[in-house]
TIBANU-913867 format. One record per residue (C-alpha): x, y, z. Coordinates in Angstrom, 2 decimals. Layout:
@x X | y Y | z Z
...
***
This chain:
@x -22.69 | y 10.36 | z -0.29
@x -19.37 | y 8.48 | z -0.41
@x -17.18 | y 7.26 | z 2.41
@x -15.89 | y 9.73 | z 4.97
@x -12.38 | y 9.28 | z 3.55
@x -13.66 | y 10.56 | z 0.18
@x -14.49 | y 13.91 | z 1.76
@x -11.90 | y 14.24 | z 4.52
@x -8.17 | y 13.49 | z 4.19
@x -7.99 | y 11.38 | z 7.36
@x -4.36 | y 10.39 | z 6.85
@x -3.34 | y 14.04 | z 6.51
@x -5.20 | y 14.91 | z 9.73
@x -3.49 | y 12.01 | z 11.48
@x -0.08 | y 13.17 | z 10.27
@x -0.86 | y 16.77 | z 11.33
@x -1.86 | y 15.63 | z 14.83
@x 1.26 | y 13.48 | z 15.08
@x 3.62 | y 16.30 | z 14.16
@x 1.71 | y 18.91 | z 16.18
@x 1.89 | y 16.77 | z 19.31
@x 5.63 | y 16.26 | z 18.76
@x 6.14 | y 20.03 | z 18.44
@x 4.11 | y 20.72 | z 21.61
@x 6.22 | y 18.21 | z 23.55
@x 9.41 | y 19.78 | z 22.14
@x 8.27 | y 23.28 | z 23.16
@x 7.55 | y 22.08 | z 26.68
@x 10.91 | y 20.33 | z 27.03
@x 12.91 | y 23.24 | z 25.67
@x 10.96 | y 25.74 | z 27.79
@x 11.77 | y 23.62 | z 30.84
@x 15.41 | y 23.49 | z 29.77
@x 15.52 | y 27.27 | z 29.39
@x 14.03 | y 27.70 | z 32.86
@x 16.64 | y 25.38 | z 34.37
@x 19.40 | y 27.25 | z 32.55
@x 18.12 | y 30.52 | z 34.02
@x 18.36 | y 29.18 | z 37.56
@x 21.42 | y 26.93 | z 37.36
@x 23.89 | y 28.81 | z 35.16
@x 25.25 | y 32.14 | z 36.38
@x 24.95 | y 35.17 | z 34.13
@x 27.63 | y 35.43 | z 31.49
@x 28.61 | y 34.35 | z 28.00
@x 28.15 | y 30.66 | z 28.77
@x 24.54 | y 31.22 | z 29.82
@x 23.78 | y 33.27 | z 26.70
@x 25.43 | y 30.67 | z 24.47
@x 23.41 | y 27.82 | z 25.99
@x 20.17 | y 29.76 | z 25.57
@x 21.02 | y 30.52 | z 21.92
@x 21.76 | y 26.83 | z 21.26
@x 18.47 | y 25.92 | z 22.93
@x 16.59 | y 28.35 | z 20.68
@x 18.37 | y 27.06 | z 17.55
@x 17.48 | y 23.44 | z 18.35
@x 13.85 | y 24.43 | z 18.98
@x 13.69 | y 26.20 | z 15.61
@x 15.23 | y 23.13 | z 13.99
@x 12.48 | y 20.98 | z 15.51
@x 9.86 | y 23.32 | z 14.04
@x 11.58 | y 23.21 | z 10.63
@x 11.85 | y 19.42 | z 10.68
@x 8.20 | y 18.98 | z 11.62
@x 7.14 | y 21.37 | z 8.86
@x 9.36 | y 19.63 | z 6.32
@x 8.04 | y 16.18 | z 7.18
@x 4.44 | y 17.34 | z 6.98
@x 5.00 | y 19.00 | z 3.60
@x 6.91 | y 15.93 | z 2.42
@x 4.01 | y 13.74 | z 3.52
@x 1.51 | y 15.90 | z 1.63
@x 3.66 | y 15.58 | z -1.51
@x 4.54 | y 11.87 | z -1.22
@x 0.99 | y 10.74 | z -0.41
@x -0.63 | y 11.73 | z -3.72
@x 2.49 | y 11.15 | z -5.84
@x 4.20 | y 8.14 | z -4.26
@x 1.56 | y 5.41 | z -4.21
@x 1.38 | y 3.01 | z -7.09
@x 4.38 | y 4.53 | z -8.87
@x 4.51 | y 7.73 | z -10.88
@x 1.06 | y 8.51 | z -12.18
@x -0.16 | y 5.02 | z -11.25
@x -3.07 | y 5.13 | z -8.78
@x -3.53 | y 2.10 | z -6.56
@x -6.42 | y 0.15 | z -8.01
@x -9.15 | y -0.76 | z -5.55
@x -12.34 | y -2.73 | z -6.15
@x -11.79 | y -3.75 | z -9.75
@x -9.19 | y -5.28 | z -11.98
@x -6.73 | y -3.22 | z -13.96
@x -7.50 | y -3.29 | z -17.73
@x -4.44 | y -5.51 | z -18.26
@x -5.77 | y -7.99 | z -15.71
@x -9.23 | y -7.97 | z -17.25
@x -7.85 | y -8.50 | z -20.75
@x -5.53 | y -11.34 | z -19.73
@x -8.21 | y -13.16 | z -17.76
@x -10.93 | y -12.75 | z -20.41
@x -8.96 | y -14.87 | z -22.86
@x -9.31 | y -18.02 | z -20.71
@x -5.63 | y -18.83 | z -21.09
@x -5.46 | y -21.40 | z -18.30
@x -8.57 | y -23.30 | z -19.39
@x -7.39 | y -23.41 | z -23.01
@x -3.93 | y -24.66 | z -22.02
@x -5.26 | y -27.41 | z -19.78
@x -7.83 | y -28.52 | z -22.35
@x -5.02 | y -28.84 | z -24.90
@x -2.82 | y -30.85 | z -22.55
@x -5.40 | y -33.27 | z -21.15
@x -7.80 | y -35.83 | z -22.53
@x -10.29 | y -36.53 | z -19.74
@x -12.37 | y -34.44 | z -17.36
@x -10.41 | y -35.79 | z -14.41
@x -7.08 | y -34.80 | z -15.95
@x -8.49 | y -31.40 | z -16.86
@x -9.54 | y -30.78 | z -13.26
@x -6.10 | y -31.80 | z -11.97
@x -4.36 | y -29.54 | z -14.48
@x -6.51 | y -26.56 | z -13.49
@x -5.86 | y -27.25 | z -9.82
@x -2.09 | y -27.25 | z -10.40
@x -2.28 | y -24.04 | z -12.43
@x -4.32 | y -22.37 | z -9.71
@x -1.87 | y -23.39 | z -6.97
@x 1.07 | y -22.11 | z -9.04
@x -0.70 | y -18.82 | z -9.76
@x -1.60 | y -18.35 | z -6.08
@x 1.97 | y -19.01 | z -4.97
@x 3.34 | y -16.52 | z -7.50
@x 0.79 | y -13.90 | z -6.41
@x 1.68 | y -14.40 | z -2.75
@x 5.38 | y -13.97 | z -3.48
@x 4.80 | y -10.78 | z -5.44
@x 2.45 | y -9.44 | z -2.77
@x 5.06 | y -10.02 | z -0.07
@x 7.65 | y -8.16 | z -2.12
@x 5.26 | y -5.26 | z -2.66
@x 4.36 | y -5.15 | z 1.03
@x 8.04 | y -4.94 | z 1.93
@x 8.54 | y -2.19 | z -0.65
@x 5.54 | y -0.23 | z 0.64
@x 6.74 | y -0.63 | z 4.23
@x 10.07 | y 0.87 | z 3.19
@x 8.22 | y 3.74 | z 1.50
@x 6.35 | y 4.42 | z 4.74
@x 9.60 | y 4.66 | z 6.68
@x 11.33 | y 6.82 | z 4.08
@x 8.46 | y 9.28 | z 3.60
@x 7.43 | y 10.39 | z 7.07
@x 5.98 | y 8.99 | z 10.26
@x 3.27 | y 7.26 | z 8.23
@x 2.29 | y 7.82 | z 4.61
@x 0.06 | y 4.73 | z 4.44
@x 1.59 | y 2.99 | z 1.41
@x 1.54 | y -0.49 | z 2.97
@x -1.99 | y -0.03 | z 4.29
@x -3.19 | y 1.21 | z 0.90
@x -1.73 | y -1.81 | z -0.89
@x -3.25 | y -4.19 | z 1.66
@x -6.63 | y -2.51 | z 1.12
@x -6.25 | y -2.78 | z -2.66
@x -5.21 | y -6.42 | z -2.39
@x -8.21 | y -7.33 | z -0.21
@x -10.49 | y -5.56 | z -2.68
@x -8.89 | y -7.43 | z -5.58
@x -9.39 | y -10.81 | z -3.89
@x -13.04 | y -9.99 | z -3.24
@x -13.47 | y -8.86 | z -6.83
@x -11.76 | y -11.99 | z -8.16
@x -14.00 | y -14.28 | z -6.10
@x -17.18 | y -12.54 | z -7.24
@x -16.04 | y -12.28 | z -10.86
@x -15.09 | y -15.94 | z -11.12
@x -18.28 | y -17.13 | z -9.44
@x -20.24 | y -15.09 | z -11.96
@x -18.26 | y -16.48 | z -14.90
@x -18.67 | y -20.04 | z -13.69
@x -22.41 | y -19.53 | z -13.20
@x -22.81 | y -18.33 | z -16.78
@x -20.47 | y -20.88 | z -18.39
@x -22.07 | y -22.52 | z -21.42
@x -19.49 | y -24.88 | z -22.92
@x -17.58 | y -26.06 | z -19.85
@x -18.10 | y -27.26 | z -16.30
@x -18.70 | y -24.45 | z -13.82
@x -15.95 | y -25.69 | z -11.48
@x -13.40 | y -25.76 | z -14.32
@x -14.30 | y -22.24 | z -15.40
@x -14.06 | y -21.04 | z -11.79
@x -10.58 | y -22.49 | z -11.25
@x -9.33 | y -21.24 | z -14.60
@x -10.69 | y -17.76 | z -13.91
@x -9.11 | y -17.65 | z -10.44
@x -5.75 | y -18.69 | z -11.91
@x -5.97 | y -16.23 | z -14.81
@x -6.80 | y -13.28 | z -12.59
@x -4.11 | y -14.24 | z -10.07
@x -1.54 | y -14.47 | z -12.84
@x -2.61 | y -11.12 | z -14.31
@x -2.50 | y -9.49 | z -10.88
@x 0.99 | y -10.88 | z -10.30
@x 2.08 | y -9.46 | z -13.65
@x 0.68 | y -6.07 | z -12.67
@x 2.44 | y -6.04 | z -9.29
@x 5.73 | y -7.14 | z -10.79
@x 5.50 | y -4.33 | z -13.35
@x 5.03 | y -1.78 | z -10.56
@x 7.93 | y -3.24 | z -8.58
@x 10.23 | y -2.71 | z -11.57
***
């Protein structure tokens, strides 16, 4: 059996509880207001008008809660990862896999350097640059997902979903690059590891930037 979240829409339940609790509080407050109106305002048109306004506001609260819940249920499956783009978790996107499999960083550094020491320094620089670019893109995406959370409803989970996907990607990258370095035949394992880490980081950055556009 899979994870509990595969069988139960926990975020939807959380949103339902959130809105239901808000509605219950609103009912209590407006019922209390109606009771006070009954005792404090003498009979007449003013009293009837205030009661009508109270009822209208209560109905508006119900409508707003229903709208936000329906909006959440629509935005959640359609809003994450762009139109028709599911958030990838646990493995690289095909574009990332293709870009990294070519060994671009290792090939570039081998062409630019003449000694093993220079090659290692080149790979280190490329890795640092790729990591910095990935961090910048990730921060931009986190800000964008945070804005989506605020615009959608009380919480649609876009930021949390991206953070989960990003953690899964980093774990995948580490395992993938360790495996590639362990099976390297024509190069030092450490060089292959650094080049792989840089390639996958660059490909991931490219993927995130494409989604941001």
